[in-house]
C-alpha positions as CSV (number, residue, x, y, z in Angstrom):
1,M,0.4,0.0,-0.3
2,T,1.4,3.3,-0.9
3,D,1.7,6.3,2.0
4,V,-0.2,9.1,1.4
5,P,1.8,12.0,1.7
6,S,0.8,14.4,4.4
7,R,-0.2,18.0,3.4
8,P,2.5,20.7,3.5
9,R,2.4,22.6,6.8
10,T,0.7,26.1,5.9
11,V,2.1,29.2,7.6
12,L,0.9,33.0,7.3
13,V,4.0,35.9,7.3
14,S,2.9,39.0,8.2
15,G,5.1,41.3,6.2
16,A,6.5,41.9,3.1
17,S,9.9,43.9,3.8
18,I,13.0,42.0,4.4
19,A,12.3,39.5,7.1
20,G,9.0,38.5,5.6
21,P,9.8,37.2,1.8
22,A,13.1,35.8,3.3
23,L,11.5,33.9,5.5
24,A,9.2,33.3,2.7
25,Y,11.8,31.7,0.4
26,W,13.1,29.4,3.2
27,L,10.0,28.1,4.4
28,H,9.1,27.4,0.5
29,H,12.6,25.6,0.2
30,H,11.8,23.3,2.8
31,G,8.4,22.4,1.6
32,F,5.7,24.4,3.3
33,A,3.0,26.6,1.9
34,V,3.4,30.0,2.7
35,T,1.0,33.3,2.3
36,V,2.6,36.7,2.9
37,V,0.1,39.4,3.6
38,E,1.0,43.2,3.3
39,K,-0.8,46.1,4.3
40,A,0.5,48.1,1.3
41,S,-0.7,47.8,-2.3
42,E,3.3,46.5,-3.6
43,V,6.6,45.6,-2.5
44,R,8.1,49.1,-1.3
45,G,10.9,50.3,-3.5
46,G,13.5,53.0,-2.9
47,G,15.2,53.8,0.3
48,Y,18.5,54.2,1.6
49,A,20.9,52.1,1.5
50,I,21.5,49.0,3.7
51,D,24.1,46.7,4.6
52,I,24.5,42.9,4.4
53,R,27.3,41.9,6.6
54,G,29.3,39.0,8.0
55,T,26.7,35.7,8.9
56,A,24.1,37.7,6.5
57,R,26.0,37.6,3.6
58,G,26.5,33.5,4.0
59,V,22.5,33.4,4.1
60,V,22.4,35.6,0.7
61,E,24.8,33.6,-0.8
62,R,22.8,30.0,-0.1
63,M,19.9,32.1,-1.6
64,G,21.8,32.2,-4.6
65,L,21.6,36.0,-4.8
66,L,25.0,37.0,-4.1
67,P,25.8,37.7,-7.7
68,E,23.1,40.0,-8.2
69,L,23.7,41.6,-5.2
70,R,26.9,42.2,-5.6
71,R,26.0,43.9,-8.9
72,A,23.8,46.3,-7.1
73,H,26.1,47.4,-4.6
74,V,26.5,51.0,-4.3
75,D,30.0,50.6,-2.6
76,T,29.9,54.3,-0.4
77,R,33.6,54.8,-0.5
78,R,34.2,57.5,2.0
79,L,32.4,59.8,4.9
80,T,33.2,63.3,5.8
81,F,32.6,64.5,8.9
82,L,32.4,68.2,9.4
83,D,32.3,71.0,12.3
84,L,29.7,73.3,13.1
85,D,30.9,75.6,10.6
86,G,30.6,73.2,8.1
87,A,34.7,72.3,7.6
88,P,35.7,69.2,6.9
89,I,37.4,67.4,9.9
90,A,38.5,64.3,8.3
91,T,37.6,62.1,5.8
92,W,37.8,58.4,6.2
93,P,36.9,55.4,4.2
94,A,33.3,54.3,4.7
95,D,34.1,50.2,6.0
96,A,36.5,51.6,8.4
97,V,34.0,53.9,9.7
98,V,31.1,51.0,10.0
99,G,33.3,48.0,10.4
100,S,32.8,46.4,7.3
101,E,34.6,44.1,5.6
102,T,36.0,46.0,2.0
103,G,35.2,43.5,-0.8
104,H,33.4,41.1,1.3
105,D,30.2,42.7,3.1
106,L,27.6,44.4,0.7
107,E,26.0,47.4,0.7
108,V,22.6,47.8,-1.5
109,R,19.6,49.8,-1.9
110,R,16.5,48.9,0.6
111,G,14.3,48.7,-2.7
112,D,16.9,46.7,-4.6
113,L,16.6,43.8,-2.0
114,T,13.3,43.8,-1.3
115,A,12.4,43.7,-5.2
116,L,15.0,40.6,-5.4
117,L,13.5,38.9,-2.5
118,Y,10.3,39.3,-4.3
119,R,10.9,38.7,-7.3
120,V,12.5,34.9,-6.3
121,T,9.3,34.3,-4.1
122,R,6.1,35.6,-5.8
123,D,5.8,32.5,-8.0
124,T,6.0,30.1,-5.0
125,V,4.5,32.1,-2.6
126,E,0.9,33.4,-2.3
127,Y,1.0,37.3,-1.8
128,L,-1.7,39.2,-0.4
129,F,-1.3,42.9,-0.7
130,D,-3.5,45.7,0.8
131,D,-4.5,43.4,3.5
132,S,-3.3,42.7,7.1
133,I,-4.5,40.7,9.8
134,A,-7.2,41.9,11.8
135,T,-7.6,38.9,14.6
136,L,-5.8,35.6,15.1
137,D,-7.6,32.7,17.4
138,D,-5.0,30.1,18.2
139,R,-6.8,27.2,18.8
140,G,-4.2,24.9,20.0
141,D,-4.1,22.8,16.6
142,H,-4.3,25.5,14.0
143,V,-4.8,29.1,13.4
144,D,-7.8,31.1,12.6
145,V,-7.2,34.5,10.9
146,T,-9.8,37.1,10.2
147,F,-8.1,39.6,7.6
148,R,-9.1,43.4,7.2
149,G,-10.4,42.7,3.7
150,G,-12.9,40.5,5.3
151,A,-11.4,37.2,4.6
152,R,-11.2,34.2,7.0
153,R,-8.8,31.5,6.9
154,R,-6.7,28.5,9.0
155,F,-3.0,28.3,9.1
156,D,-1.1,25.7,11.1
157,L,1.4,28.5,12.0
158,V,1.4,32.5,12.0
159,I,4.8,34.7,11.6
160,G,4.9,38.4,12.3
161,A,7.7,40.0,10.3
162,D,5.7,43.1,10.4
163,G,8.5,46.2,11.9
164,L,9.3,47.4,14.8
165,H,5.5,48.5,15.7
166,S,4.4,44.7,14.6
167,H,0.6,44.6,14.7
168,T,0.9,40.6,14.9
169,R,2.8,41.0,18.1
170,S,0.6,43.5,19.8
171,L,-2.4,41.0,18.9
172,V,-0.1,38.1,21.0
173,M,1.6,39.8,23.3
174,G,-0.3,42.9,24.3
175,P,1.1,47.0,23.6
176,E,4.3,47.5,22.5
177,E,5.7,49.5,25.7
178,P,6.9,46.9,27.8
179,Y,9.1,45.9,25.1
180,H,10.0,48.9,23.7
181,R,13.8,50.1,24.5
182,Y,13.8,53.9,23.4
183,L,17.2,55.3,23.0
184,G,16.6,58.8,22.9
185,R,16.6,59.9,19.7
186,A,14.6,60.5,16.9
187,F,15.0,60.8,13.1
188,A,13.5,62.3,9.9
189,G,15.0,60.8,6.6
190,F,13.7,62.0,3.3
191,T,15.4,62.5,-0.3
192,L,16.3,65.6,-1.8
193,P,17.6,67.1,-5.4
194,D,21.2,66.4,-5.7
195,D,23.3,69.9,-5.7
196,F,26.0,68.8,-4.0
197,G,28.2,67.5,-5.9
198,L,28.3,64.2,-3.9
199,E,29.3,60.8,-5.4
200,R,29.1,57.5,-3.4
201,E,29.9,59.6,0.1
202,G,28.2,60.5,2.9
203,V,28.9,64.3,4.9
204,I,28.3,64.3,8.5
205,W,27.6,67.4,10.5
206,N,27.4,67.3,14.1
207,A,26.4,69.4,17.0
208,P,26.2,67.6,20.6
209,D,23.6,65.4,20.4
210,R,22.2,66.4,16.6
211,N,23.6,65.3,12.9
212,A,22.6,65.9,9.8
213,I,23.8,63.9,7.2
214,L,23.7,63.8,3.3
215,Y,24.2,60.2,1.3
216,A,24.6,59.9,-2.2
217,Y,25.1,57.2,-4.5
218,E,25.0,57.2,-8.3
219,P,25.4,60.3,-9.9
220,G,22.3,62.3,-10.9
221,E,20.2,60.4,-8.2
222,R,18.3,61.8,-5.4
223,V,20.2,62.2,-2.2
224,H,19.3,61.2,1.1
225,G,19.1,63.5,3.9
226,F,18.5,62.6,7.9
227,L,18.6,64.6,10.6
228,T,18.9,63.2,14.2
229,F,18.2,64.6,17.4
230,G,18.1,63.7,21.2
231,L,14.7,63.6,22.7
232,A,14.1,62.7,26.2
233,E,10.9,61.2,25.7
234,P,9.5,59.4,22.5
235,P,7.4,61.9,20.6
236,L,4.1,59.8,20.9
237,R,1.7,62.7,20.0
238,A,3.9,63.3,16.7
239,F,3.4,60.1,15.4
240,R,-0.6,60.9,14.9
241,D,0.2,64.1,12.9
242,P,2.7,64.4,10.1
243,E,3.2,68.6,10.5
244,A,3.9,68.0,13.9
245,Q,6.6,65.9,13.0
246,R,7.9,68.4,10.8
247,D,7.6,70.9,13.5
248,L,9.5,68.8,16.1
249,V,12.4,68.1,14.2
250,A,12.6,71.5,12.7
251,S,12.5,72.7,16.4
252,H,16.0,70.7,17.1
253,F,17.4,72.5,13.8
254,P,17.6,76.2,14.3
255,D,21.6,76.3,13.2
256,R,22.3,78.4,10.1
257,Q,25.5,76.7,9.5
258,W,26.6,74.5,6.5
259,E,23.5,73.1,4.9
260,V,21.7,72.4,7.8
261,P,18.7,75.0,6.9
262,R,18.7,73.8,3.6
263,L,17.8,70.3,4.9
264,V,15.1,71.4,7.3
265,A,13.4,73.3,4.4
266,A,13.7,69.8,2.2
267,M,12.2,67.8,4.8
268,R,9.5,70.1,5.4
269,E,8.8,69.8,1.7
270,A,9.4,66.0,1.3
271,D,6.5,63.8,-0.1
272,D,8.6,60.9,1.0
273,L,9.3,61.8,4.6
274,F,9.9,58.7,7.1
275,F,9.8,60.5,10.7
276,D,10.8,57.5,13.6
277,V,12.3,57.2,17.4
278,V,15.9,55.1,17.7
279,S,14.6,52.1,19.4
280,Q,15.0,48.1,20.1
281,I,12.8,45.5,20.8
282,H,13.7,43.2,23.9
283,L,11.3,40.2,24.1
284,P,11.5,37.8,27.0
285,T,10.2,35.4,24.0
286,W,9.9,35.6,20.4
287,S,7.0,33.4,19.9
288,K,3.4,32.4,21.8
289,G,2.2,28.9,21.0
290,R,1.6,28.8,17.0
291,V,2.6,32.3,16.6
292,A,6.3,33.6,16.4
293,L,8.0,36.8,15.5
294,A,10.9,37.5,13.2
295,G,13.0,40.3,12.2
296,D,12.3,43.7,13.9
297,A,9.0,42.6,15.4
298,A,11.3,40.1,17.4
299,H,14.3,42.0,18.2
300,A,14.8,45.3,16.4
301,P,18.4,46.7,17.2
302,S,17.7,50.3,15.8
303,F,19.8,52.0,12.6
304,L,22.5,53.1,15.0
305,S,23.8,49.1,15.0
306,G,23.2,49.1,11.2
307,Q,22.5,45.1,11.4
308,G,18.6,45.4,11.3
309,S,18.7,44.0,7.5
310,S,21.3,41.6,8.5
311,L,19.6,40.3,11.6
312,A,16.2,39.6,9.6
313,L,18.1,37.8,6.8
314,V,19.6,35.5,9.5
315,G,16.7,34.9,11.8
316,A,14.4,34.4,8.9
317,Y,17.3,31.7,7.8
318,V,17.2,30.0,11.2
319,L,13.7,30.3,11.8
320,A,12.6,28.3,8.7
321,G,15.4,26.0,8.9
322,E,14.5,24.9,12.5
323,L,10.8,24.8,11.5
324,A,11.9,22.0,9.0
325,A,14.0,20.3,11.7
326,H,11.1,20.0,14.0
327,A,7.8,18.8,13.7
328,D,6.6,20.0,16.8
329,H,6.6,23.9,16.6
330,T,7.0,24.5,20.2
331,A,10.2,22.9,19.8
332,A,11.6,24.9,16.7
333,F,10.9,28.2,18.1
334,A,13.1,27.4,21.4
335,A,15.5,26.1,18.8
336,Y,15.3,29.0,16.9
337,E,15.8,31.5,19.8
338,K,18.2,29.2,21.3
339,T,20.3,29.2,18.1
340,L,19.8,33.3,17.5
341,R,19.8,35.0,20.8
342,E,23.4,35.7,21.7
343,Y,23.8,37.1,18.1
344,V,20.7,39.3,18.5
345,T,22.4,40.6,21.5
346,L,25.6,41.2,20.5
347,N,24.2,42.9,17.5
348,Q,22.0,45.1,19.5
349,D,24.7,46.1,21.8
350,L,26.4,47.7,19.0
351,A,23.9,50.2,19.0
352,T,24.7,51.8,22.0
353,Q,28.3,51.3,21.9
354,G,28.9,52.8,18.9
355,G,26.7,55.8,19.1
356,I,29.8,58.2,19.8
357,V,31.2,57.8,16.2
358,V,28.3,59.0,14.5
359,T,26.0,60.7,16.9
360,P,27.7,61.9,19.9
361,R,25.7,63.1,22.9
362,T,28.0,65.7,24.5
363,Q,30.4,68.2,23.4
364,Q,32.9,65.8,25.2
365,E,32.2,62.7,23.2
366,L,32.3,65.0,20.2
367,D,35.8,66.1,21.0
368,I,36.8,62.5,21.8
369,R,35.6,61.4,18.5
370,N,36.6,64.2,16.3
371,D,40.6,63.9,18.2
372,A,40.1,60.2,16.9
373,L,39.1,61.4,13.3
374,R,42.1,63.7,13.2
375,G,44.5,61.4,14.4
376,R,43.3,58.7,11.9
377,T,43.4,56.2,14.9
378,T,40.9,53.7,15.6
379,L,37.1,54.7,15.8
380,P,36.0,54.2,19.5
381,A,33.7,50.8,19.9
382,Q,34.1,50.2,15.9
383,E,36.5,47.2,16.6
384,Q,34.1,45.1,18.4
385,R,31.6,45.4,15.2
386,P,33.2,42.7,12.8
387,L,33.2,40.5,16.0
388,A,29.1,40.8,16.2
389,Y,28.3,40.6,12.4
390,N,30.5,37.3,12.5
391,A,29.2,36.0,15.8
392,L,26.9,33.2,14.5
393,R,28.1,30.3,12.4
394,L,25.2,29.4,10.1
395,P,23.7,25.9,10.5
396,D,23.2,23.8,8.0
397,Y,19.4,22.4,7.5
398,V,18.7,19.4,5.4
399,G,16.7,20.7,2.4
């Protein structure tokens, strides 16, 4: 008598940025039937460049994506640090500042990575755009899901890969506040016309606990502007009002030095303004019942670490691999955390260890940073970064 093969386990993944499609890729690779739901109408393009370093590079290599990502490498070559008046203090190779391994680690536009991840999964994974999870009901042997569009479906597992302010996490673990570790800063990112003559470089202006940054990639493209500033409490009211966001940012940059006024004006007019706080997520566990979390939803490290995308890629690989290795989801989720937790912690710690380089809080920190820049010495805390980037050796999963 021929055995009838069991049906593939069904998994709903919430979020189609980086962690979600990467997880969908590996889950399909291991034989799962995967659905990805995304509240946006399509995969979001554009955005600033992100880095794929250390262990994460091994993940994209195993996915067969390394050649294309090498071609998409934007190759930021130098970072110039400015004093209050806009005069150069020093110019450093970009890899030396962020601790990347030249010729090995990758820097690509966020939109290039998300588009590639979607392209390699769209024919094997079900995508539901313009929709999101409304309710979850974990029944013990499955999860009943109601979508905001009205559909109701049943899945074996649900994974929240829907970012720092994860709705999936709130449905299963409650409000964000107990897990949200605010790092005392807010930021605004936007694009503006390239009238600065920059190419494959960044320029960083600092005052104590504030900075203004311009990043340029290819000639002729719009450049990316960032305004980051210290704030004792998270600006909760501003999240509900875009104009309040613009006013808050502008109030922290009254300076008339360098290009700061121009950046503030561009921020006020930008149609692609992204405003948020610099925060991390610290959860005692990344799963509950048949629901687990991945990427920033589980362990956001903040952009100060420079490792959000790398953690998302590595976490997706490990979570899918452990689910494939364990028939019992409880054992798989436990193994996922055991394998990944130390690596995540080391990379989250980078956000607090290395802030003096890009965002010195005090005049004393700024002076120390500038002396190191001028003296061409090792930048504070940066020598520890490659250790964290490579702290996990990728397990080999069958399949």
